[in-house]
LOPA-100362 format. One record per residue: x, y, z of N, C-alpha, C in turn. Coordinates in steps of 0.2 Angstrom, whole numbers, plus 5000, padded with zeros to 4 digits. Atoms other than C-alpha are relative to their C-alpha. Layout:
XYZXYZXYZ;...
END
This chain:
500650015003551555335320500149994992;499950015007551355255303499349994997;500750025004549855235290500049934999;500150075001549155065288500349984993;499750015007550154985273499649964995;500450045004548654895265500150024992;500049985007548654995248500749994997;499450015002550554985247500149934998;499950075001550454795248499749984994;500350015006549254795234500450024994;499649975005550254905223500749964999;499450045001551854805226499949934997;500250065003550954645222499950004992;500249995007550354715205500750014996;499349985004552154785201500449934999;499650065000552854605204499749964994;500350045006551654545190499549955002;500550054998550554435201499350035000;500749975000548654455200499850015007;500349984993547854535215499349975001;500750034999546454425222499850025007;500349984994545354495235499949955005;500150054996545454385250499450025004;500649994996543854365260500250005007;499750004993544154425277499749955005;500350054995543954305291499450035004;500549984996542354315301500250025007;499849994993542654405317499549975005;500550034995541954325333499650065003;500449954996540654415343500350025007;499749984994541454515357499550035005;500449974995540754585373499850074998;500249935001539754745372500350045005;499649954997540654895377499550075001;500449944999539955065384500450055003;499749944997540555235388499550055002;500449954998539655365398500450065002;499649944998540455535398499850045006;500349964995539255605411500149975007;500050044994539655475424500749985002;499350024997541155425436500650054998;499449955002542155585431500450015006;499549984995543755605440500650014997;499449985003545455675437500549945000;499550055000546855555431500650045001;499349974998548555595439500549994994;499550025005549855615426500649965002;499550044997551055535438500049934999;500150075001550355365434500449974994;499750035006551355355418500850015001;499349994998553055365427500449934999;499550055001554655255425500650015004;499349994997556255215434500550004994;499450005004557855265424499850004993;500150005007557055295407500550054997;499549965003558355365395499750074997;500349935002558155545388499650004994;500450005006557555495371499349985001;500650024998556155395378499650055004;500349954996555755525391499750054996;500349955005555555655377499449974996;500550035004554555535366499350005004;500650014996553255505380499850065004;500149944996553355675388499949975007;500050034993553755575404499850045006;500249954994552855655419500549995006;499650014994553955575433500549954999;499550055000555555475434500349995006;499750024993556255385449500749974999;499350034999558055355454499949965007;500150044994557755205466500349934999;499850075000558055025469500549985006;499650024995559154925481500750045000;499349975001560755005474500050085002;500049934998560155185480499950005007;500150004993559855135498500650035004;499449984997561655175502500450054996;499749955005562055315489500350055004;499749944997563355445495500150054994;500049955005563055605485500750045000;499449964999564655675491500649974996;499550035004565755545483499849964994;500350035006564555485470500149925000;499950075000564655305475499449965003;500550044998563355165478500249945003;499950084998563354995487499449964996;500550035004562454875476499649955004;500450044995561854775491500049924997;500050075002561254595488499949994992;500150005007560954635469500749984997;499350025003562854625466500550005006;499450024995563954555480500150055005;499949954995563654705492500750044999;499449965002564954805483499950074999;500049935002565354985483500350014993;499849995007565555045465499950074999;500149935002565955225461499750014993;500349995007564955295447500550034995;499649975005565755345431499950085000;500049924999566155535433500550034996;499549975004567055645420500550045004;499549964996567855745434499850005007;500250014993567655675452500350065004;499749944996568655835458499450055001;500549954999567055935456499449985005;500650034996565955825467499950045006;500650045003564655835473499750034994;500249985006564355935458500149954994;499850045006564155835442499949925002;500150074998563655675452499549964995;500550045004562555535444499350035002;500749974999561055605453499950074998;500049935004561455785447499849994993;500150015007561555715430499349974998;500750035000559855615433499550065000;500449944999559055785438500150044994;499949965006559855875423499649974994;500550035006558955755411499350025001;500749994998557355775420499850074999;500149935001557555965419499950014992;500049995008557855955400499449974997;500650035003556355845397499350025003;500749984996555055925409499749955004;500250064996555055775420500150015007;499950004993554755775439500549945002;499550054997556155685449499849975007;500150044993555955555463500749985001;499450024997557555535473499949955006;500150054994557855395486500550025005;499549984994558555445503500249945004;499750064996559655325513499750005007;500350004993558455315528500349945004;499650054997559455155532500550025005;499549974996560755265540500749984998;499350015003562255205530500150024993;499949995007563055265514500749984999;499350025002564655215505500550045002;499549964996566155265514500450054996;499549965004567255335500499949984993;500150015007567455335482500649954998;499550065001568355165481499649945000;500350075000567854985477500149975006;499950044994567554885492499449955001;500450055000566654725497499749995007;500350024994565354685511500249945003;499850074998565954505512500649984997;499450025003567754495508500249935001;499850074999568354315505500650005004;499450004996570054365512499950015007;500149984993569254425528499549955003;500550044997567754315530500049924997;499950075002568254155521499649984993;500350025006567654055506499250015000;500849995001565854085499499849974994;500350045005564654005488500150034993;499949975007564754135474500550065001;499649945000566054275470499950044994;500049965006566054415458500649984995;499550025004566954355443500550054998;499549955001567754525440500350035006;499749984994568154555458500049945005;500150074996568454375466500150015007;500049994993568754445483499350015003;500649984998566954495484499549955000;500550064999565754355490499350035001;500849984999563854345492499849995007;500150004993564054325511499749935002;500250074998563554135511500549954999;499550055000564754005516499849944995;500150065004564953845505499549965002;500550054998563853745516499350045000;500749975000562353875514499950055006;500149954994562553975530500250074999;499949935001562454155530500550035005;499549984996563954245536499750065005;500349954995563554355552500650035003;499549964997564554475562500650034996;499549965004565454555548500050085002;500049934998565954735550499750054994;500449955005564754865541500550054998;499649945003566154995540500549974995;499650025006567054885527499850044994;500349965006565954975515499750075001;500549954999564955105524500150045006;499949964994564855245536499350035002;500749984997563355295547499950084998;500249935001562355455543499350005003;500649984997560855535550499650044996;500549965004559355645545500450064997;499649955002560655785543500249994993;499850025007561255695527499550024995;500549985005559555725519500050074999;500049935001559555905523500650034996;499449985004561355925516499949994993;500150025007560855835500499550054997;500549965002559355935498500250074999;499749945001560256095501500550014994;499650005006561456045487499650004994;500550005006560056005475499750074999;500449935001559156175479500550054997;499549955003560856265475500050004993;500050015007560756195458499450014996;500650005003558956175454499450045003;500649974997557956275466499649955004;500450054996556656205478499549974996;500550045003555256095474499550054997;500549965003554056245471500350044995;499649965006555356325459500249964994;499850045005555456175448500649955001;499450044998556856085458499749935001;500250074999556755905464499350005004;500749994997554855875469499949945005;500250064996554855695477500649975003;499550044997555855595489499749945003;500250064997555655415493500449995007;499750014994556055375511500349935000;499650065001557255235506499649964996;500350055004556855075497499949945003;500250074998555954925503500349995007;499750014994556454945521499849945004;500250064996555454795527500449944998;499550055002556754685518500750025000;499349985000558354775522500449945003;499750064997558754615533500249954994;499850045005558954525516500450044995;499749965005559454655503500650045002;499549964998560554755514500349975007;499850044994561054625527500750015002;499349984998562954675527500050055005;500049954995562454825537499350005004;500650004996560654785543499849935000;500250075000560554595547499449985003;500650024997558954605557499450044998;500549975003557254655552499850065004;500249934997556554835555499349995003;500650014996555154835568499550064999;500549945000553554945569500350065002;499849934997554355075581500550034996;499449975003555955095572499850034993;500349975007555055115555499750075001;500449934999553955255563500650055002;499549954997555455335572500450034994;499649985006556555335556499650054995;500549965004555055405546499950075003;500049934997554855545559500650044999;499449965001556655595558500150024993;499849985006556955585540499550044996;500549965003555255645534500050075003;499949934997555455795546500650044997;499449975003557155825539499950034993;500249985007556455835521499650075000;500549955000555055955526500450075003;499649954998556356065535500450034995;499549985005557556075521499650034994;500449985006556156095507499349995002;500750014998554356125514499549984994;500450025005553656105497500149934996;499850075003554455935493499549955003;500550064998553355775494500449945002;499750064998553855625503499649944999;500450065002553355445499500349945005;499850054995553455295512499449955001;499450024998553555165518500449964994;499750035006554055105500500149935001;500050074998553654925505500149964993;499850045006554154785493499449974997;500650035003552354715491499449995005;500650004995550654665499500249985007;499850024993551554585514500250065004;499849944996552254765518499450035003;500649974997550454815522499949965007;500250054994550254665535500650005005;499550024995551954635543500650054999;499349964999553554735549500549964997;499450045002555254685543500249955005;499850044994555554615560499649935000;500450065001554054495558500249964994;499850035006554554455540500649965001;499450034998556254415546499949945004;500050064995555854305561499549954997;500550055002554254215553500349964994;499750045006555254175537500449945003;499550054997556454085549499749955004;500350044995555254015562499349984998;500750015001553554005554499550025004;500449974995552754115566499450044997;500549965003551454185554499450005003;500749994997549954145564500050045006;500049954995550554255578500750045000;499449965001551954375572500150045007;499949964994552754445588500050075000;499949925000553054625583499250024999;500749985000551154635577499749995006;500350014994550654555593500150065005;499749954995551654685603499750074998;500349935002550654825593499249994999;500850015000548854765597499849964995;500350045005548754645583499950044993;500149965006548654785570500549994995;499550015006549354765553500450074999;499549955000550854875549499750064996;500249945005550054985535499650045004;500449954997548655055545500350035007;499749974994549655075561500550054998;499549955002551055165551499650074998;500349945002549755285544499750045006;500249974994548955315561500650045003;499549974996550655355568500250074996;499849945004551055485553499450055001;500549954999549355565556500050035007;499949984993549655575575500650055000;499449955001551355665570499750074998;500249945002550455795560499550045005;500449974995549155825573500450035006;499649984995550455845586500550064998;499549955002551655955576499850054995;500349965005550556035563500450004993;499750015006551655965549499949934997;500150065004551255835536500749974998;499450035002552855725534500049944995;500250055005552055595523499550024995;500549985005551255635507499749944996;500250065004551155465497500149945004;500050074997550755295504500349964994;499750035006551955195493500249935001;499950085000551955005491500149984993;499950035006552754915477499649944998;500550065002551854775467500449974994;499850045005552654635458499549945000;500550055000551354505452500449935003;499750064997551754345462499849934996;500250065005550954225449500649984997;499350025003552354115442500150024993;499849985007553254195427499750064998;500349945003552154345426500450064999;499549945000553454475430500649994997;499350015003554854395421500150034993;499949985007555654465406499949964994;500250055005555354305397499250005000;500750005000553554315391499749935002;500350064998553354125394499649974995;500450045004552253995386499250035000;500749985001550354015381499750015007;500350004993549853975399500250065004;499749944996550954105407499750074997;500249945003550454235394499250025002;500749994998548554205398500050025007;500049984993548954215417500250075000;499849935000549854385414499550044999;500649965002548354455406499550005005;500550014995547254385419500150045007;499849974993548254445434500050075001;500149934999548054625431499350025004;500650004996546354595440500250015007;499849994993547354595456500050075002;499949934998547454785455499350035002;500649974999545554805457499449965002;500550045000544454655456499849965007;500150044993543654595473499849934999;500150075001543154435464500649954998;499450045003544854385458500549985006;499650034995545754265470500749994997;499350005002547654295467500349934999;499850075002548354135458500749995002;499350014997549954125469499949985007;500050014992550454095487499550045003;500449954997549354245491499349975001;500650044999547754145487499450045003;500649964998546554285491500050064996;500149935004545854445483500550055003;499549954998547154575483499750075000;500349935001546254735476500450055002;499449964997547854825478499850085000;500149935000547255005473499450025005;500549984995545555005482500249985007;499850014993546454925497500450065003;499649944998547755065498499650065001;500449944999546455195495499650005007;500450014994545355125509500450015006;499549994994546855125521500150075001;499949934999547255305518499450045002;500749964998545455365519499849995007;500250024993545255275535500550035005;499549994995546855305544500450074999;499749945001547655465536499750034994;500349975005546455555525500550064997;499649955004547255665511500749984998;499450045002548755545509499949984993;500050035006549055495491500249934999;499850075001549355325484500549994995;499450015006550955265474500249935000;499650065001551755115467500650024996;499449985004553555175463500449954997;499850055004553955005457499449954999;500550065002552854875448500349984993;499950035006553054765433499649944998;500350065002552054645423500549964995;499550045004553654585413499950004993;500150015007553854535395500050074996;499949945004554454705389500050004993;499950015007554954635373499549964996;500550045003553354545369499450044999;500749975000551654595363499649995006;500450024995550954505377500150055006;499849954995551854625389499750064999;500349935002551254775380499250005001;500750004999549454715381499850005008;500050004993549654685400500150085002;499849944998550454855402499550054998;500649965002549054945392499449995005;500650014996547754865403500250035007;499849974993548754915419499950075000;500049935000548955095414499250035000;500749985000547055105410499749995007;500350014994546655025427500350065005;499749944996547855155436499550065000;500449945000546855295429499349995002;500750014998545155225431499949995008;500150024993545455165449500350065005;499849944997546255335454500649995004;499350004997548055285459500350074998;499749935001549055445461500750004997;499450005003550755385456500249934998;499850075002551555235447500750014996;499450005003553355205441500249934998;499850075002553755055430500749985001;499450024999555254955435500249954995;499749935001556354985425499750034994;500349975006556055075409500249954994;499850035006555954985392500450034996;499649965005557055025378499450024995;500449965004556255135365499649954995;500350045005555954995353499649945002;500350064997555154865365499250025000;500749995000553254835364499750045006;500349974995552954895381500150085000;500049935001553555065376499450034996;500649985004552155065363499450005004;500549994995550955035377499950065003;500049934997551455195385499950054994;500149955005551455285368499250004998;500850005001549555235366499750055004;500349954995549255345381500350075000;499749945000550555475379500250034994;499749985006551055495361499849964994;500250055004549955385350500150024992;500049985007550155495334500750034999;499449975001551955555336500050075001;500149924999551355735339499850025007;500249984993550955725357499349985002;500650024999549255655355499949955006;500050034994548755585372499349985003;500650024996547355495383499850065004;500349944996546255625392500250005007;499849994993546555685409499449995005;500650014996544755665415499749934999;500350075001544155475417499350015000;500750015000542455435413499849935000;500350074999541355285415500149964993;499950055006541855135403500049935002;500150064997541254965405500049954994;500050055005541454795396499649945003;500450064997540254645398500549945002;499550044998541854545399500750034999;499449975000543454635403500649954999;499550055001544454475402500149994992;499950005007544154485383500250074997;499949935002543954665379500050055006;500049954994544554795392499950074997;500049935002544054975389500050055005;499949954995544555135397499950074996;500249945004543955315392500150065005;499949934997544355495396499950054996;500049945004544055665391500650045000;499449965000545455775385499850075001;500249934998545455955392500250054995;499849955005546356035377499550014995;500550005006544955995364499449975002;500650034998543655905374499949934996;500150075004543955745363499949955005;500150064996543355585370500549954997;499550055002544855455370499849945003;500150064997544555275372500549954998;499550055001545755135374499749935001;500350075000545154955370500649954999;499550055000546354805374499649934998;500250065002545954645365500549955003;499650054997546654505376500049934997;500150065002546154365366500449994993;499750025007546854275350499550004995;500549995006545254315340499950074999;500349935001544654465331499350005003;500749994996543154525341499650064997;500449955002541754625334499550025005;500449984994540854725347499750074999;500349935000539654875349500350045005;499749954995540255025358499450055001;500549964999538755115366500350075003;499749944997539055305370499450045003;500449964996538155415382500350075001;499749944999538455605382500650024995;499549985005539555605366499650034994;500349985007539255685349500249964995;499950045006539155605332500650034997;499549975004540655625321500549954997;499650045003542155545314500649995004;499450014995543455465326500649984996;499450035003545255435322500249945004;499850064997545955265326500749984999;499350015000547655215331500149935003;500050074998548255035334500749975001;499450034999549654935341499949925000;500150075000549654745336500549964996;499550045004550554605328500050014993;500049985007550154675311500650044999;499449965001551554795314500350025007;499750004993552654775330500550065001;499549954999553754925326499750065002;500249944997552555055332499250004999;500749995001550755125333499850024993;500249985007549855135316499450035000;500649965001548555255311499549954995;500550045004546955155304499550044997;500649965003545455205294499650035005;500449974996544355325302499449965002;500650044998542855265312499450055000;500649964999541055345309499749985006;500350004994540155375325499450045000;500649964999538355415329500050025007;500149984993537755495345499949945005;500250064995537255325352500649955000;499450055000538955235347500249984993;499750025006539755135334500249925001;499850074999540254955330500749994997;499350005003542054905327500249935001;499650064999543154755325500750015003;499349994997544654745337500449944999;499650065002545954625330500349975006;499850044994546654485341500750035002;499449984997547954535353500250074998;499949935002547854725350499850055005;500149944996547854895358499750054996;500349965004546655015350499950075004;500249934998546555205353499550034995;500549975004544955285347499950075003;500149934998544855475347499450044997;500649975003543155555345500050085001;500049934998543255745343499450035003;500649974997542055855352499650034994;500549985005540555895341499750075001;500349944998540056055350500450065002;499649944998540556205359500649985004;499450024996542256205366500350075003;499849944997542356385373499949995008;500050004992542856385392499550055003;500349954995541756465405500650045003;499549964997542656605414500049975007;499950024993543356565432499550035004;500449984995542156575446500450055005;499749954995542556705460500449955006;499650034994543756655475499549985005;500450024994542856545488500050045006;500049974993542356625504499749955005;500250054995542256525520499450035004;500549984995540656525530500149965006;499950044993540356405545500649954999;499450055000541956315549499949965007;500050044994541856165561500649965000;499450045000543056035566500149954994;499950055006542655925551499650024994;500449985006541756035538500250084999;499949935002541956205529499550014995;500549985004540556295521500350054995;499749965005541056375505499550044995;500449975005540256505493500450044995;499649975005540856595478499550044995;500449965005540256725464500049954994;500150055006539656635448500550024995;499749995006540556615432499650044996;500449965005540156745419500149974993;500050025007539756705401499849925000;500250075001539056545394499449975004;500550034996537756425401500349955004;499650044994538556355417499549965003;500550054997537656195423500349985007;499850024994538756165438500750025002;499349994998540356185448500349945004;499650064997541656065454500450045006;499649984995542456095471500649965001;499450045000544256045472500450025006;499549994995545556025486500650014996;499349995004547256095480500549985005;499450024997548856015485500650014996;499449995004550356095477499750014993;500250005007550156065458499549954998;500550055001548855935460499350025003;500749984998546955945463499649945001;500550054999545655825470499350025001;500649985000543855845467499649975006;500350024994542855845483499350005000;500750005000541155885478499850044993;500349975006539955955464499450035002;500749974999538456075464499850044994;500249965005537356165453499950075002;500049934998537356315464500650035001;499449964998538656435471500249995007;499750024993538956355488500049935001;499950074999539456195495500449995007;499750024993539956115512500449944999;499650065000541456005512500049975006;500050034994541355875525500649945000;499550054999542455735532500750025001;499449974999543855845536500349985007;499750014994545155825550500050065004;500049944996545055945565500750035000;499449964999546356085567500549994994;499650025006547056055549499850054995;500149955005547356175535499849974993;500150035007546556145518499950064995;500149955005546556245502499549974995;500550025005545056245490500050054995;500149955006544656315473499449974997;500650025003543156305462500150014992;500149995007542856275443499349994997;500750015003541356295432500049954994;500150055005540656175420499450024996;500649985004539456215405499749944997;500450055003538156115396500449954995;499650045005539456055383500549965003;499550044997540555985396500750045001;499449964999541856125395500150035007;499849984994542756175411500450065000;499749934999543356345417500749995003;499450004996545056385424499850005007;500250004993545156365443499950075002;500149944996544556505454500750015004;499550004995545856585465499849965006;500150054994546156475480499950035007;500149974993545656495498500349945005;499850054995546556415513499750015006;500449994994545556385528500249945005;499850054995545956285545499449985003;500650034997544656175552500150025008;500049994993544156205570500349945004;499850054995544856105585499449975003;500650034997543555985592500050035007;500149964994542856075607499549965005;500550044995541555945615500449965005;499650044995542255875631500750025000;499349995000544055865635500449944997;499750065003544555685629499549954998;500450065002543955525621500549955000;499650065000544555355623499749944997;500350065003544255195613500549945002;499650064998544855035621499749944996;500250065004544854875610500549955001;499650064999545454705613500149974993;499950035007546354645597500049934999;500050075000546554465601500049975007;500150034993546154355616500149924999;499950074999546654175621499949985007;500050024993546454075637500650035004;499549974995547354175650500450064997;499649945003548054315638499650044995;500349965005547554455627500450064998;499749935002548154615618499450054999;500549945000547254785619500450064997;499849945002547454945610499550065003;500349944996546955115618500150064995;499949945004546655265606499750065005;500249944996546655435615500050064996;500149945004545955595607499950065005;500149944997546155765614499450044997;500649975003544355835611499950075003;500149934997544655995621500350064996;499849955004545156165615500750025002;499449994999546856165623500549945000;499550055001548456065620500149965007;499850044994548855925633500749985000;499350025000550655905638500149955005;499950054995551355755647499449965002;500650034999549755665646500149935004;500050064996549355525659499349975000;500750035000547855405656500049955006;500150044994547155315671499349964999;500650045000545855175672500149945004;500050064996545355025682499749944997;500350075002545154845677499449985004;500650034996543454775681500149945004;499950064997544154615686500750005003;499450004996545554585699500549964997;499550045003546354455688500350024994;499749975006546754565674500650045001;499449974999548554625672500350024994;499649985006549654725660500749975001;499350035000551254625656500550034996;499549975005552054715642499650064996;500349955003551554885635500550044995;499749975005552054995620499750074999;500249935002551955185615499850045006;500249964993551755235634500449965005;499750044994552555195651499449985004;500650034997551355075659500249985007;499950024993551155045678499349985002;500650034997549854945688500149995007;500150014993549354945706499349975002;500750035000547954825710499750004994;500350005006546654855698500150064996;499949935003547255035694500650004995;499550005005548255055678500150074997;499849935002549155215672500549994994;499650005006549855245655500350074999;499749945001551055395653500350014993;499849995007551455475636500850005000;499350005001553255465629500250074997;499849945003554255605622499750024993;500249995007553655585604499350005000;500850005001551755565608499750035006;500249974994551655655625499650065000;500449945001550955815618499449994995;500550015005549255815610499650074999;500449945002548555965601499349995000;500750015001546655995601499949964994;500250045005545955865590500549944998;499550055001547555755590499849945004;500150064997547555575594500749965000;499550055000548755435598499849945002;500250074998548655245600500549975004;499650044996549455145613499849935001;500250074999549354965618500449965005;499650044995549854825629499849924999;500250075000549854635631499849995008;500250014993548954565647499849935001;500250074998548454415656499350015004;500650004996546754375664499849935003;500350064997545854245675499350025002;500749994999544054225677499650034995;500349975005543454355666500450064997;499649945003544154495654499650054997;500549955003542854635653500450064999;499749935003543254805645499950055005;500049944996543654955656499550054997;500549955003542255085655500150075002;499949934998542955235664500750025000;499449985002544455335659500150075002;499849934999545355495665500650024996;499449985003546655595656500250065004;499849954996547655705667499550035005;500549994995546255695680499350024997;500749985003544855745668499749944997;500350065002543555615664499950004992;500050015007543555555646499349964998;500650035003542055505635500349944996;499850065004542055345624499750004994;
END
């Protein structure tokens, strides 16, 4: 942080003997009206949205970096025992041992140990990537996936290791049939348990400050491209599910408090298509009817994946997926490049941040439709696996070394907080002196003393976010209102900022702009009335305005521990003793998950019924008080309660035709145990209404048909249904004449509702 150098410039001019002529300031253009309402749209901002991949220690300390990820293609086949990675398609499919001062001590002192060491020193949470692909580097020696000596001449070779090729023959044909064991050795879920055991021996478990997060590999839906020397074919729906079951369960067995992230897809297509469909349709153009999707009732991969993970928890009582993790790189031409590009590209970069949230923004790329990435992901988890958090462990708007990149990054960080994303990690980290690092400083350390954007988002609006974007939050430590304004235009813009629920006072102002690209600069203070202020925001600038609280800052005391009243399959009635002291105006009810909380309700009384819960599932709740000045109390002691199993009836079946064409169709069948006892080895039976309807191919069950009568029997992984648990199966079929929906179903001989 530096003080604006205007007076120094005047003194220097006088010392040089030149007359100082006061220049008339250019007239600022009229900007869009801005408004902040501290009483509306309040929700917690996750600190994990300010994460990075591979940030160095100095930058991590400067930013008080909350989370740091060790990920990317080169981590998919990392062997912690010999500290060696395979660089995959990024660098000629080579095994390259990491620099290690004393390899004889391995696995102690490996690159990943040193990675965690740094995070421990800076107070940063760690994300490590597990090799769910099932292969790791075989030994601590350099090796090639496509040796020229073994597989013949290739289009490109490593200039420093000319025997290592890119796996493409001079005529452009990809080499197939290579031996994966040239570089790698197979491993299973036990590898994850062994690695976590090693990490716990050094750092303790996740609950004790050890490694908190594990990515279930990296972008498995494009392994057939990035890791094709060991995985030449795309990963299908079922294999992705099964590997997630195995590796996710291994993590939870090794460290029940650790959090998992999956499927760690490469982008928007990862929500729609499996790796198998991406592989095949990229080659054959089958996008109108991808075969793997068709074989799964026409359901997109993302919701199907979440359904399967939810079914696992209901069947086993253990959540093995904590974050729904999809990467995002803007597909607009040049936007994510390190090169800032020309004026057209810079304008596109600033405009393209709208793909994160805006339903009216049609993505200006091959996508050519609204993306709404954060609301899309949130809607998927809310519908298909409630309680799952959302993450983007890789994203980048590029241009780290340019002011334009900093403007985009400041806008992105504001959107992450406003839209409620739970985790984000920039790929990769900027250097400390690059402008994008200063975009992070605006939010994490604007004054060089730890000054930060608040932790509770409040409503902030702009008449034109394409010109002036505004984000606001209340800081818990001192109740200060913090506001970030991003001027995305080439003009100075004068704009009114209307305030609701704030106090009059004098605000501090910090800015990053072309006036001084070396860092965030303290500006003149801004007088503020209770109704707001007027300010000029310079062209291409990021401004932080910090308005101290003008009133009471004394916290209320914590309310009493909640007590459960009526508990149903989808709701819990809570009550608590009131907070003592102060004028309490209301209470926030929060769901607690480890070290994070999510507000699920608010009330002015001392009772609240939480609804929308999953049957037969444990939840932890706490309460905090809020006074008339907006101060919040510490959390009450927490209460853990389990919802009831659904007891009405014995089963419920939902039959849906996903797609239909002349003579053929796909159907999905959702089965729910609505009884009070578990169902083992379930067998579903129904009759087709028309004699011409036939099952030709089924999935997720063993399908048989005699005449009109159809039977589907559960498999080993989904054949046990606890009370309240569900599973979804499906089939391809043919029809002639008519294709009516069956109306009567039995499960193990018991009639089911619909």
